[in-house]
C-alpha positions in Angstrom: 19.7 11.7 -22.4 21.3 12.0 -19.8 21.4 14.4 -17.1 24.6 14.3 -15.7 27.6 16.7 -15.8 29.8 16.8 -18.5 32.8 15.5 -18.7 35.5 18.3 -17.6 39.0 18.7 -19.0 41.0 19.7 -16.0 44.1 20.6 -16.6 45.6 23.3 -14.3 45.0 24.4 -10.7 42.2 27.3 -12.0 40.7 24.4 -13.8 40.0 22.5 -10.8 39.3 25.9 -8.9 36.5 26.2 -11.6 35.0 22.7 -11.4 34.4 22.8 -8.0 31.1 24.2 -7.6 29.7 22.6 -10.9 30.8 19.3 -8.9 29.5 20.5 -6.1 26.4 22.9 -6.8 27.1 25.9 -5.1 30.3 27.5 -4.0 31.9 26.4 -1.0 32.7 28.7 2.0 34.4 27.1 5.2 35.5 23.9 3.5 37.8 21.2 3.0 36.7 20.0 -0.5 38.8 16.9 -2.3 38.4 16.0 -6.1 39.8 12.7 -6.9 39.9 11.4 -10.4 42.4 8.5 -12.1 40.1 5.6 -11.4 36.9 3.3 -13.0 34.4 6.0 -11.8 35.7 9.5 -13.5 35.9 12.2 -11.5 34.2 12.9 -8.1 34.1 15.5 -5.2 33.7 15.4 -1.6 33.2 18.2 0.9 33.4 18.4 4.8 33.0 21.7 7.1 36.9 23.0 7.4 37.3 21.7 11.4 37.9 24.1 14.1 41.9 24.5 14.6 43.2 21.4 16.1 39.9 19.4 15.1 39.9 15.8 13.1 39.4 16.4 9.8 38.9 12.7 9.1 41.6 12.1 6.6 41.5 8.2 7.0 38.4 8.1 6.3 38.4 10.0 3.5 40.8 7.5 2.1 39.3 5.2 2.6 36.6 5.8 0.6 39.0 7.2 -2.6 40.8 3.4 -2.0 37.7 1.7 -1.3 36.5 2.9 -4.4 39.8 2.4 -6.8 40.8 6.8 -6.9 44.4 7.1 -7.4 44.8 10.8 -7.4 43.4 13.7 -5.7 43.6 17.5 -5.7 42.7 19.3 -1.9 41.0 22.8 -1.5 40.6 24.5 1.2 38.5 27.7 1.8 38.7 29.3 4.8 41.3 30.8 7.0 44.5 30.3 6.5 45.5 28.6 9.5 42.6 26.2 9.8 43.1 25.7 6.3 46.7 24.4 6.3 46.3 22.3 9.3 43.5 20.5 7.8 44.6 19.6 4.2 48.1 19.4 6.3 46.3 16.3 8.0 44.0 15.2 5.2 47.3 14.8 2.6 49.2 13.2 5.0 46.2 10.3 5.4 45.9 10.1 1.2 49.6 9.7 0.9 49.5 6.7 3.5 47.1 5.2 1.9 48.7 5.2 -1.1 46.5 7.9 -3.2 48.8 10.4 -4.6 47.6 13.9 -3.7 48.6 15.9 -7.0 48.4 19.5 -5.6 47.4 21.6 -2.3 45.7 24.8 -2.8 43.7 27.6 -0.3 41.2 29.4 -2.2 39.7 32.7 -1.3 38.2 36.0 -2.0 38.6 35.2 -6.1 42.8 33.9 -5.2 44.2 31.3 -4.1 47.2 30.3 -3.0 49.7 26.7 -3.2 50.4 25.0 -0.4 52.2 22.0 -2.0 55.3 24.2 -2.4 58.4 23.5 0.3 59.0 27.6 0.2 56.3 30.0 -0.7 55.6 30.1 -4.4 52.8 31.8 -4.6 53.0 35.8 -3.9 52.1 37.0 -0.3 48.6 38.5 -2.3 47.6 34.9 -4.2 46.8 34.4 -7.3 43.9 35.8 -9.5 41.4 33.6 -10.8 38.1 33.8 -12.4 36.0 31.6 -13.0 33.0 32.7 -15.4 36.8 33.0 -17.7 37.0 29.7 -18.2 36.1 27.5 -20.5 34.9 24.7 -17.5 32.1 27.3 -16.5 31.2 28.6 -20.5 31.0 24.7 -21.1 28.8 23.6 -17.9 26.7 27.0 -18.1 26.0 25.3 -22.0 24.8 22.3 -20.4 22.4 23.9 -18.2 24.4 23.3 -15.2 23.5 26.2 -12.5 25.7 26.8 -9.3 23.9 28.3 -6.3 26.1 31.1 -4.3 26.0 28.9 -1.3 24.8 25.8 0.5 22.1 27.7 2.3 20.8 28.3 -1.0 20.5 24.7 -2.5 18.6 24.0 1.8 16.2 26.3 0.1 15.9 24.7 -2.8 14.2 21.7 -1.7 12.1 23.6 1.3 8.8 23.4 1.8 6.6 26.2 -0.2 4.0 26.5 2.1 1.1 25.6 0.3 -2.2 25.1 2.5 -2.2 21.4 2.0 -3.7 20.4 5.6 -7.3 19.4 4.3 -5.9 17.6 1.0 -3.5 15.5 3.4 -6.7 15.1 6.1 -9.2 13.6 3.1 -6.2 11.7 2.1 -5.8 10.0 5.8 -9.7 9.5 5.4 -9.5 7.6 2.7 -7.0 5.4 4.2 -8.3 5.1 7.2 -11.8 4.0 5.5 -10.3 0.7 4.2 -9.2 0.1 7.8 -13.1 0.6 9.3 -14.0 -1.5 5.9 -12.2 -4.5 8.0 -9.8 -5.2 4.8 -6.8 -7.3 5.7 -3.2 -6.1 5.7 -2.6 -7.7 2.7 -5.7 -6.5 0.8 -4.9 -2.7 2.3 -1.4 -3.2 0.4 -2.8 -4.2 -2.6 -4.9 -1.4 -2.5 -2.1 0.6 -2.0 0.3 -0.8 -4.3 -2.3 -0.7 -7.2 -3.3 3.4 -6.8 0.5 4.1 -5.7 2.2 2.6 -9.0 -1.0 5.0 -10.9 0.3 8.0 -9.4 4.1 6.6 -10.7 3.0 6.0 -13.9 1.4 8.8 -14.2 2.5 12.4 -12.1 6.2 12.6 -13.0 5.5 13.4 -16.7 2.9 16.3 -15.4 5.6 17.6 -13.9 7.2 17.9 -16.4 4.4 19.9 -18.1 2.9 16.7 -20.4 -0.8 17.4 -18.9 -2.2 19.0 -16.0 0.4 19.9 -12.8 -0.4 17.3 -10.0 -2.9 18.7 -7.8 -3.1 19.2 -4.4 -5.3 16.0 -3.6 -3.3 13.7 -5.7 0.1 14.9 -4.1 -1.6 14.3 -0.5 -2.7 10.8 -1.4 0.7 10.0 -2.8 2.1 11.4 0.5 -0.3 8.8 2.1 0.3 6.1 0.3 4.6 5.8 0.7 4.2 4.8 4.1 3.3 1.3 2.7 6.9 0.5 2.2 5.7 -1.0 -1.0 4.6 2.1 -3.0 8.2 3.8 -1.2 10.0 0.4 -3.1 7.7 1.0 -6.5 8.9 4.4 -6.6 12.3 3.4 -5.9 13.0 0.9 -8.9 11.5 3.6 -10.9 14.9 5.8 -10.7 17.1 5.4 -14.0 20.3 5.8 -12.4 21.6 6.2 -16.2 18.8 9.2 -16.7 17.7 9.8 -12.9 17.0 14.4 -13.8 13.6 13.4 -14.4 12.7 12.0 -11.3 14.8 14.6 -9.7 13.2 17.0 -10.6 10.1 15.1 -9.7 11.0 14.1 -6.1 11.9 18.0 -5.5 8.6 18.6 -6.0 6.7 16.1 -4.2 9.2 17.1 -0.9 8.6 20.9 -1.6 4.5 20.2 -0.6 3.2 17.5 0.9 3.4 17.8 5.2 5.6 17.1 7.1 4.4 14.0 8.3 5.0 12.3 4.8 8.2 14.1 4.2 10.4 11.5 4.8 9.8 8.5 2.5 9.6 11.6 -0.8 12.9 12.9 1.1 14.6 9.7 0.7 13.5 9.1 -2.9 15.1 12.3 -3.7 18.2 11.9 -1.8 18.7 8.8 -4.4 17.5 10.5 -7.5 20.2 13.3 -5.8 23.2 11.1 -5.5 22.6 9.2 -9.0 23.4 13.0 -10.8 26.8 12.6 -8.4 25.1 15.8 -6.2 25.7 14.4 -2.8 25.5 17.8 -1.4 21.8 18.0 -2.8 21.4 14.1 -1.4 22.6 14.9 2.1 20.2 17.8 2.0 17.4 15.7 1.3 18.0 13.3 4.0 18.6 16.1 6.4 14.7 16.2 5.7 13.5 12.4 7.0 13.2 10.9 10.0 16.8 9.9 11.3 15.4 6.2 12.5 14.2 5.4 9.1 15.7 2.2 7.7 16.2 3.5 4.3 17.4 7.4 4.9 20.0 5.7 7.1 21.5 2.9 4.8 22.0 5.5 2.1 23.6 7.8 4.4 26.3 5.1 5.0 26.2 4.0 1.3 27.1 8.0 0.5 29.7 8.1 3.4 31.8 4.8 2.7 31.7 6.1 -1.7 30.1 3.3 -3.1 29.0 5.1 -6.4 25.0 5.1 -7.5 25.8 2.2 -10.8 26.3 -0.2 -7.6 23.1 0.7 -6.0 21.1 0.5 -8.5 18.0 -2.1 -5.7 17.7 -5.1 -7.9 17.1 -6.2 -4.8 14.2 -4.7 -3.9 13.8 -5.7 -7.6 13.8 -8.8 -6.7 11.5 -8.2 -3.2 9.3 -6.6 -5.1 8.6 -9.7 -7.8 8.7 -12.1 -5.2 5.4 -10.3 -4.1 3.5 -9.9 -7.0 0.6 -11.8 -5.7 -0.6 -8.5 -3.7 -0.4 -6.5 -6.9 -2.5 -9.6 -8.2 -5.3 -10.6 -5.5 -8.5 -10.1 -5.9 -10.7 -7.8 -4.8 -14.0 -9.6 -3.3 -16.7 -9.4 -5.6 -20.3 -8.2 -4.8 -22.8 -10.6 -4.3 
């Protein structure tokens, strides 16, 4: 069963407003949200911070993302003060229309009310039009599907923050295991072979246990996985296990790991969480997960570029990594030296 959000039937401005928190995973504020549709990839929502007055809302970049992915129509929503919203929305609308994207509606949203910004003359009452997300069919369907909307972005940040568990001793023992291999005088290829075997064994076992199929992973196992993921081969084995057609279980597993490993080992799990989140359509969580990764980590940088370009997850499933792994299978098959 797919963990993707259900299809939303959007017919009115109130429907768009109701859909946005479910598309983002939280209620936006001081934001510009672009809901795009009419393309080959269903509906997508892009969010950026509301720029200061006179700031650049990056309309050309947003237009390039939409046209590059075949979206033909969009709705623009601004959350924030009237003047700043109107200026930013106006500039983005011009960029979209110049690129050939039809803008069906622009509006400002706030305090349980919305105002159309598309009318040539004021068409909404000064106090705005009232809306109630909870009373919409979209909210009912999303709730039935088990979707949860957090109050704001800071709550999303906290959802993957460290739990502060006492992991130092377990991590020290995991590091000691790795250094023991070095002290044994093993070649780099043999170390990679051992790391791949032990890493894949954990990757085959721990996700099911996080979902309740067996005892929860121990601190020792999580710490050891964190250390093993510093080996690129292990990280790539984890990457290709993320099913873009059903990424939900992988998202929960990597959220579990990210919240428990010690900071020096956070980067690889954070990038894996980001890819799983992006595969569910949760770009907000993906960006927040990447914020926890080291900025100079190549795969983190690459994933940010992919997301900024709006490339759909289905187009980046790591077939190239799979081929790379198969070309190095001899590392997994390398025999350990036998005792004489």
